[in-house]
N, C-alpha and C positions, 0 to 999 in steps of 0.2 A: 337606399339603406339596407344593409342583412336583415331580413326578419327573422325571428325564432321560428324555428322547426317545431315538429311534436315531438322530436328526439328531444330537444332541450327542454320544450316545459316540461317534459315527462321527468328529466333528471332533477329539475328543481321540486316539482313536488314529491319526488322519491327521496330527495336529501332532505327536505323539512317533515317528512313523516319518518324516516328512520332515526331522525335526533330524538324525536320523542319517544318511538318504540323502544330506544337503548333505557331510557329513562325508568321503566317499568314493565316488567312481562306479567301480563294479566292469564289466569288459570283457565278459567271458566268464561262462558256468555252469560249475563244476566241481564234482567228487564233496568231498564234507565232507573236510576237514582242517585239522591242526594245526601250530602255528608250535611247533616245540620247540629249545630252545639246552640241552643238557645236555652240560656239558664230560667230557673222559674224565677216569680213575681208578678210585676202589672203584665195584663196580658196586651195593653196595647203598644208597648215595650215591645214584649214577645211578638205580636204581628208584623212590627216593623223590620225584625231581623227575620220573621219570615219570608217576607216579601223580596229581601237581599238575598239570601241562600237559595230560595225555591227557585226563582225567576219568573212566579207566576203573577198573575193580577189578583187583588182581594177588593171583593166590596163588602162594606159594614157599614151600620150607624154609630157614631161614636158613644149615643147614649147606652147601646145596645152592649157595650163591652166596658164601661165606666165604672170602675169600682170591682172589677172582676180580675182573678189572678190563675197564673197557670202553674204548673210541674216542671214545665220547660221539658225539651225534646232536645235529645243527642243519639247520634248515629248514625247509618247508612240506612237512609228509607224512601219511600217515594214519596213526593210530595203532600199527596192526599193523606197517607197514613200519620204523615208528620203530624198535619194540620188536626185529624181525629187528636191526636195525642194531647196536642197542643189545648183544646177543647174538652177535655175531660174533666167532668166535674161541673162543667155549666150547662144551661139548658138551650146552648147555640146550636143552629142546625146548620149543615151544608149543603150547598144547593150549586150547580153549575148553571152559569149565565150564557150570554150572548157572548159570541168571541174567545169562549174559552175561560171566562171569568169566574172565579169561585165566590160566591156569596154566600154570608155569615148572616143568619138572620134568626131573632125571636119567635117570629111569625111562621105558620104554618102557610107557606106560598104555594100555587102549583107553578110548574116551570114556565107557562106560555105567558103568564104574567108576570113573573121573572125576567124575561127576556125583554120583554117590550121596555122594562124600568130598570135595567141594569146600569146600562150607559149613563145615565141623568144622575144616578146614584153615586158615580166614582167621582172622587177628589181628586183634584189634579196630584197632590202628593201620591196618590196610589198606582200610577203611572211609573212603571220600572224602565228606566234607561240603561242606555252600556256606551254611553259616548265618553264616560269617563274611566273606562277599561274596565269598569265594575258594574255588577248587577245592583240596581240601588234606585230606592225611589226617588222621583224628581224633586219632593219637596226636601229633600238631605240632602242635593248637592247644593255646594257655596258658590252659584254662580246663576246665571239667567240662562234658563233651560227650555226651548220650546220642542214639543211633540206634535207633530202633524200626521193625525191619524190620516190610512191610505183611505179607509171607507170615504171618511169626512170630505176629502179632497176627489175623490170619484163623485160625491153626491153632487158636488159644485161644479162639476165639470172641465176641473183641472185635469192638464194632461203635459205640461210642459213647466221647465225650472221657473220660468217666469210667474206662469199661475200659480205653483207652491208658493212664493214669496210674498205674490203679491198683499197677502192680507196680514204682512208681518212688519210692524212697524218700525222703523233702523235697519231695517236690511234693503238692499239697494241691488238691482241687477241691469246693469248698463248695459242694454242689448244693441246689437249692431246690425241686425237687420236677418240675420241668421237666427240658429238656435245658439244657447247660452247667449254670454257674453260677459261682462266683467263685475264680477260678484264682490260686494262688500258688505261689510256689518258695523255699526258704530261709527260712519263717516271716516272709515280707515282707507281713503283713497285719494289719490292724486288727480283722477281723470284721465291720465294719460300713462298708466299701468306699464311697469318693466315685467313685473311678475307679479301672480296670485297674492293675495292678500286673506283666501280664505281657503281652507285646507277641505277637499271633499272625500268623502270614503264611500265604499259599499261595503257594509257589515267593518270588518277590520282590514278591508284591503284598500291602501291606498290609491287613487285616480292621478289623472293630469299629469303636469312636467312642473319639474322643482327649480328650472333654469330658466333665464332671461330669452332663449334664442329659440324656442319651441312653438310659442304664441299661447302660454299657457296660463297667460293672465286675462286672453279673453276665451278660453275654451273647457271651462268645468263641465263635469259630466252633465248632462241634460237628458236625465235620466226617464222615461216613460214607466207606468205604475206599472210594474211589470212582477208582479207576484210581493210588492212590498207591503210591508207591515204598519212601517210609520217612517217618517223623517224628521231627527233631531238635530235641532239648531242650537250648538253652544256660542254665547255670545261673548267675547272678549277673546285674548290671547290665547293659544292654547298649544305654545311652544314645548312646555316640558314634556306633553305625552305625544304629541303631534308632530314637535320639530318645525321645518322651514315651510313658509308659507301659510302658518294658519296665525296671522300676529292678527289678524280683525276677529278670526272664530272659525266655528268647524261644520259644516253641512254633514251629515250622517244619513245614507239610505239605508234602513234597517230592512232583512228582506227575510219573508217568511221562512221557518225551518221545516223541515218536512217530518211529520208526523205519523210513528210507527204502529201507531194504535188503529188509526181509521180512513179507510179509502174515502176520499173527497175530493172535490173539485167544485169549477163554477165557471160558465160561459156569460160572457157580456157582450152587449151590442149598443153602441153609442151614436145615434147621428144628430146633428144638429146643423143650424143654417145662420151663416154669418150677413147681417143686413149689409146691401150691396156688394157683396161678394160670393164667393160659393160655396159648398156645402160638403161638411165634415161627415167623416163615418169611421168610427171607431170597433174594433172587433178583438178580445183578447180571451185566454182561456186558461184556465190552469189545474191543475190534476194531481194531487197525491197519490202515491202509490206506498203502500205498507208492504216491505219485502219481507221481514220478519218482525213478529210483534218486538217491541223492546231492543229491536239489534237493527233494524234498517230499514229504509226508506227512501223513495226518490220523488222529488217534486218538477215538474215541467209545467213552464209556462212559454207563452206565444202570445204576438200580438201585432197587430197591423193598423197604422192609424193615417188616415187620409185628411190633410189639411185642405178645404177648397181655397184658401187665401184671399185677402180682401184689397190688395196696393194693384194699382194700375201705373201704366206707362204710356209718355209719349214721345215721338221721335223715331229714328230709325228702329229700334227695337222696340216699338209700342205694342200693348198688351193690357188685358183685365186680367186681375188676380196671378200678376206675374209671380206671387211668392210662394203661389200654391205648391205640393208636392205630398211626399209618404214618408212616415219611418216605420221602421219594422223591425224586430227583434225577438229573442228568445231567451231562456236561461234554464238551467239545470241545476238541482242542486242535489247532493245526495249524502245522506247522513248514515254512519254507521257505528254503533256502538257495542265492539266486540269483547266489553266487558264494562262493570260497573264504573269503573277507575279513566276508561278512555272514550274518548267520542274523537270520530273524524268526519268532518264536513268538506266536502269538494262543490265546488261552484263551477259554471262556464255561462257567461254572459255576451250575447254578442247584439250590438243594436246597429241600424243604417240609418240615416237621416238623409233627404234627398228632396231638394226644392229647387224649383226651376227659376227664382228669383230671391233677391234680396228685398225684404219689405221696408223699404226708406219711402219719405216721401222731401220733396224740396220745400224749403221756406226762406221766406225774404229776412235775411238777418237783422233787419233794422225795424220791420214790423211786425216778424214771426208769421206771416201771413202765409198760406201756400204759393207758391208761384204758380204752378200748372194746374191747381186743384187739388181738391180735398182727397188725401192718400194718392198721391199721382207725384213723379218724377219724370225727367227727362233722363231718355235712355237711350245710348248709342250702341253697346251692344250687349247681348243678354246674360244673366250673372249666375251661371248654374253652380249651385251650391251641394255638396256631397260631404255625408262625416260619418266612416265606420268606426265603431269601435267594438273592440274583442278584450274580456276580461277573464282569465282564470284565477281560481283562489282555492287554496288548501287551507285549511284550520285543523289543526291536530291537539287537542285538549286531552291532557292527561291530571287526573287529582289525588296527588299523594296524601291526601287529607288533611297536611297542615299548610299546605299550599297549593296550588293549581297553575298547572306549564301549559304556556300556547306555543305552537311554533305554527307561523302563518305565513304561507308564500305565495308570493301573486306574480302573474306575468299581464301585464297590460301591451295593446297594439293598438295605435290611432292613427287613421288618413284622413287629411281634410281636402280635398279639391274643390277649386274654386275659381271661377272669371271674374274679374272686379273691371268693373267700366272706370278708367282713368283719364276719359277725354277730356274734362275738364281742366285737367291738371298739367296735360302736356300739348294737347293739340295748339294752344294759341303761342305758344312759343318755338313748335316746330314751323307752323305756318308762318310767322314772320321770320324764319329761317329759308324762308322758298321751299320749306319742300308740302307737296301735296297730301297733306295728311287729313284724312275724315275722320278716323276715329282711335284709338289707344286702349289696351286691355291688358290687365294684370293677371299673371295664370300663374299663383301661388301652389305647391303641392308640398303638404307638409306632414311627415312621419314622426310619431311619437311611439318610442319602446321601451319598455320600463319593465324592469324586475326586481323584485324587493324583498328579503326574506327578514323577517321578528321574531323573536325569541321574549316571552315574557311570563314572570313568575310572580303571581298573585297570591297573599296570604289569604286564610281563613276570613271571615268577615266577623269576627268574635273577639273577645278578650278585649286589651287598654290599648294595644298596639297592633296597626294594621300597617302593611306595608306591599310596594309594588316595587318591580326592576325589572328592565330590561335591554337588549341592543336592537340596533337597526342597522340593516344595510341595504343601500340603495344604489343602483347601476341604472344609466338610461342613455340612450343613443336618440337622436333625434338630428332630424335634417330637412330644409328649407329648399326649395329646389322651384324654377320656375323663370320668368321673366316680362319683360314690358315689351309690346309687339305694337306698332302702328300701322294701320291698313290705308295703304295707298289709293290713286282712282280707279278705276274700273280699269281692270286690262293690268296695273300695275303691280298687283300683289301685295306682301307685308314688307315692310321692314322691321327686323328684330333689332329694337332699341336697347336690351340690356337681358343677358342670362349669367343665371347667378345658382350658386350653390355652396348651402352654408350649413357642413357638419358640425354637429356639438356633442361633447358628453359630458356626462355629469357623474361623478360618485359621492356617496355620503355612507360615513361611518358614524354613529351615533349612540351612545349610551344614558338612559336614562333611569329612572328614579325617583318615588315619593313616600312619602312616612305621614302615618298619621296617628296622633296620640290621643287618646280620650281621656283628657286628663281628670274627666269627674263624669257623673250621667248625664251632664248638660255640655259641657265645654270640650270641643273638638278641634285640635293645632294639626295643622299638616304642612309639611315643607315637602319641595320637591326641586328636582336640578336635571337638566340634560345637557351634555357634550357631545358636540359634535365636528366633524372633520368634512370637508368635501372639497376635491378635486376638479376641475373644469377646463376642458380645452374649445376652441373655438374657431374655424376657418372659415375665411370670407373668399370666395372663389366666383370673380365678377369678370365678363366680357360683353363690350358693345359701346356704343355711340355714349352710351350715358354716365357708362364705368371710366370713359377718357382712353377706352383701349382696354388692353386685359390686365388683371392685376389678381395679385394672390397676398391676402395678408390674415394674420390669425394671433392666438395667445392663447396664455395657459395661465390657471389661475389656483392659489391655493389656501385656505381660510379653516381657522377655527373658529367656535361660536359657542357660547355658552345660554341656557336660559334658566329663569326661576320661579317658583312658584311658592306662596306661603298662603294660608289660611286661617281664620278662625271663625268656629261657629259656636253658637251659643243657643240653647234650647231655651226659650222660655215658657212653654208649656210643651206637653208630649205632641201636638199637632203646630208648632209654630217657633220659628228661630231667626235670630241675625246673624248676616256674617259681614268678615271683612277679606275680601282678597287683592294681593297684589301680584302680578304676573307679569309677564315679557317675553316677548315673542320676535320675530325676525325673520326678512329674506335675506337669503344668499347673496354674495357679490358675485364676481365673475371676470371672465377677461374681456378687454376692449382688442378690434383688429384694427389695429394702426395701419395708415397708410402713408407714405412719404408726405404727402400734402396734409395730411393732418397737425393740428394744431396741438402741439404738447402743452400749450398755456389751458388751453380750454378741457383736454382729454387725455388721462391717464392710461396706462397699459391695464387698468383694471381696477374696478372699481368695487368699492367695499358693500357690505351687508348694510343695512339699514335696520333701526330697531325699535321699540317702544316699552315702556313701563305702563302697566294699567293699574290703576287704585279703584276698586270697586267698595260700597258698602250695600248690602241688600237685607232687603226682612221677605219671609216667605211663611204662612200661616194659611191653613184652613179652620176656617172660624164657622159661628153660628149654625152648632153641631154639623160641620163639615158641608154645611150648603153654601158657604161663600168661599173661595181660593183667592188668594191677595198672593202676589209677585210685585215689588218694588225695587229698584237699584237707583242708584246714582255713581256716576263715575268721571275719574281723569285720565285722559290719555296724554303720556308725552311720546312724539313721535320725534325722534332725532336722525339726522343725515339722511334726509330722503335722496330715494332712486329716482333719477328722471333722465328721459331721452333727453339728447344736446346734440344738434347739426355741426360738423365742421368741415369746411369745403366740397360741400354738397351731402354728403356721409352723414347717417346717423350713427351714435354711440352713446353710452349710458355714462353716466357721472352721478356725484352725490352733492346735493348743496341745499340747506335748510332746512329747518327744522317747523314742526308743527305739533297743535295743541288740539283735544277733543275734549269736550267735557258736554256731559248728557245725563238723562234720566229715563228709566224705564215703569212701566206701570201694566200690570197684566190681572184683569179680574173677570172670575166667572162664579157665578151664581143661578144657583137651583132654588130660587121662591116658593116652586110648588111643585109637586109631582107631574112632571112631562113639561116642565119647562128649564130649559138651557139659557141663559143670557151670559154672555162675555164681551169684555171690551179691553182693547190695549192700545196704549200711547207709548211715542217715544219721541224726545229732544234730542236733537243733538246741536253743538256749537263749536263748527270746526274751522281752524285758519289757519295761517302760517304764523309762526314766531319768528322767523327771519326772511331775508330774501330768499328767495330759489331761481336761479338764473337759468336753469334747462328749460324752466315753466316759463321764466319770463314775468315773473309774480314778485311783487314787494309783500314784506311783513305787515299782519294783518290782514290779507287778503282771505277770502273765504275761501275754504275747499270745496270742489265742486261734487256735483250728483246725489248729496244727502239733503233731505230737507230738513230745517228748522223744527219742524213738527209733521207728524203723522199720526194718522186716529184709524184704530178698526173697529166696528162694533157688528156684534153678531146676536140673534134671537132663535133658538129653533122651540116648535112644540112639537110635543109626542102624543099622537091620541090613538083612539081606536075608529075605525069606518067599518060597521057592519061584522066586528070580530076582528078584523085584521088592524095589524101595529100600522100607522100614518106616520108621517112628520112634515111640517112645513115650516122653511126657515127664510130669514132673510139677514144678508151682509152688506154691509158697507163699510168702505176705506176711503181716505182723504189722504194725499199726498200734499206738501206744502212747497212753495215756490221751491227751484232750486238753481243752482248755476253749473253751466255747462264747461265753464273755465274760468278764464279768470281777469278781473278787468285791468283793461290797459296792455293786456300779453297780445304781442304778436305770435308767439307762437302756441298758445292755446286759447283764442280768444274767448271772451265769455257772452254767452247768451242766455238772456233769462227765461227758466222755464217755469212757464205758468203752473199755479195749483189744481189740482182736479180732483173730484168725488165721484166714485160708482157706486154703482150700488145691485147687487146681485139675487134670486133667489131660487130656492131652490124647495121641491115637494117630491112625495113618496109613497108609496103603498106596498105591503108584502102580504104576497099571497102565499097559500100554501105551496106551491111549487116553484114558485117566480116571484121576482120584485119589480117594480114598475118605479122608476124614478124620470121626474121631470127638472129642467133648470133654465134661469134667464138670466146669463152674465152681459153685465153694462144696461142695464134695464130701462135706463132713461135716454140710451144710445148717446152718452157723453163723449165727445171728441178731448182727450187731452195728449199730452206729450209727457212720454216714460223717458225717453233719452233724448240726447240730440248731439249732433256732430260738426265740427269746421270740418267744410268740402274745400271753398274758397271764399274770397271778400264778398261774392254776392250769393253765395249761397249757403244754407245750413242743411244738413240731411238729419231728419228725426223720425224717431218710433212712435206711432200712437198708442193710443188704446185699442182695441179691437172692438167693432163695431158692435151694437147689440148680436147676442148670440142666442138662439133658441135650441134647446135639444132634448132630447129625451133616450133614455136608456133600459134596458132589459137587460136582467142578471139572472139567470138561473144556475141556481146552486145545485148540489147534490153532496 
């Protein structure tokens, strides 16, 4: 596949920047300011608007501001200056807390005490999120949103996508033995995915593949904690803002923005040991370099993570810790503010994952017990794996006062190479045909190249009407190359059974927008729509014994789709609201590469998009003087025209058949019962099943959809305290995942395997000294063995991914 050179990348970035520069010329260079338009009146309402318009974090007690009023603030001001004006005439003080948060208090508190208490004083609604393409408090967003803070993930020893979502009930990662896997939310998965159902973004840059021909369903970006601020999870379809592939939800990596004011950074070293496995070691560093105060800054981050592995193999390719490997990467982020109206942010991210083998164990499908021993499989050939990702982004923002324009350009390149042992699938049949075959290897080489361009206008967050509108252009090239070879006896060499090349193209043009009407001071109504058109081509070039000779087939498709959004939110009190949300989502259709032997009764020249509607009712509140945060929701999802794989003449295709329904509920609680204490709980129920037969899956109406537990639960407790004058913490987390199906009862295509429930408990502790921090953690304290996911290999072997054994680690962080 032709790769994008630096010249092409620069052309795309220049194009984006030029389009915005033409919208307005700035005559002078000034320090960064924000345009504020906050009316006088109730101080609590004014501070909520300040959160949105400034993008900073605020911490305060409800009792301190109850009954207070403000004269408001308007005009272009620095966030600190705007807050001072809002608080004029009150007895409130402003102090700077940990992580840059601003704390409003009546008491005279010294900074050191403030830093140790600021995090537990923050309510969930104080977190400003950006995944809705606006800066707004999480409590005000009419949907279920989770913000996973990067520092909390680091304290728990989390390093991969599987770790990030492990404590999120209702979010599932069907792992395949390598990094990543099939990501799903709220049970929106068939277990045999044609395309992704969860969109993955880095800031406002789209990642992954939108088509069915580049393994996009099982390769979400598994990004290390590379200078991340947080991870935002949006549950439910996000089709109007994010388009194709976000029908189940969205995961957004939010990175830290360069700071033009202060030189800073940190170095972190993390070492851990896996019981019965190897030793892990992680080193990362971040450096923030102001270039000109208020105008420019550069942020540099790099990391290297060695994973010791814990799976073993017997057979011709026997070994211990065969899944060991390394992940390394870097990130550059440059921020330029040539005027108070304009901000330019350029980013470049690269990450390389290497593994010596895949992490799988062989189970008996009838008993569920290991065949070769715990965490062990029979392996005939080594299964090396490599995943390289490069991602470039440019976000040019211009503030006209009445609206903000963003022009976002991105370029992505992904290359995945692996060896897969397919001996059990092919050797028995070849041996029966008289061939002296000892092993068989599948060697896919997958390349994805994506260029996207987005222009978005966002109104000011004030007045009775707010709106957002944009256009999105996306162009993707992908190719899968490789083949299947059989190793013959000694001295006989290899036999090439299949050589294939599968190029594909995907192009999409979309226009979208939404409109919010604040009908009263309590009631807000939002409507949104997205109209998209995509064009795709796909070619299948194959030669070899398994292809029956040489064959060339292909197809082309065009499709137009629309997605919709409608929400209503009612504020019961200034810190609580109820909402109703109706939203749709889809995955694009595409072409099939039909052969002369393909049954046109089973397979059509192209398959259609599948789509769903989600209906959700929820409640969000900060109660008991903002010490208790509550988020609760119930939803009903109607999924139509399911995409699924189907086989005709020994070759695989995609078809549409069957409908499904998912009903569920979610509850999240965060409670601060006393200073220094943080307690949290989250639970999810999912009832997902087919409402009509699905022939490609070999499943009947009423069959339960796989890979999602009917009930899952996460509990956590954190205690902050002082040790000889130093801030310290001690925490514990537990999560329970209920029984799941890996397939469908009675299906020969996707046979079912009952995956048992499991519970894991983790511990964390740490202390902050003057110049460095020391942290320790234990993951899977009781060393419980649970099955995370499982897949059918053949009638006698089920391959499973197990929970990582007890892992004990320690980390030292040196901030400066």
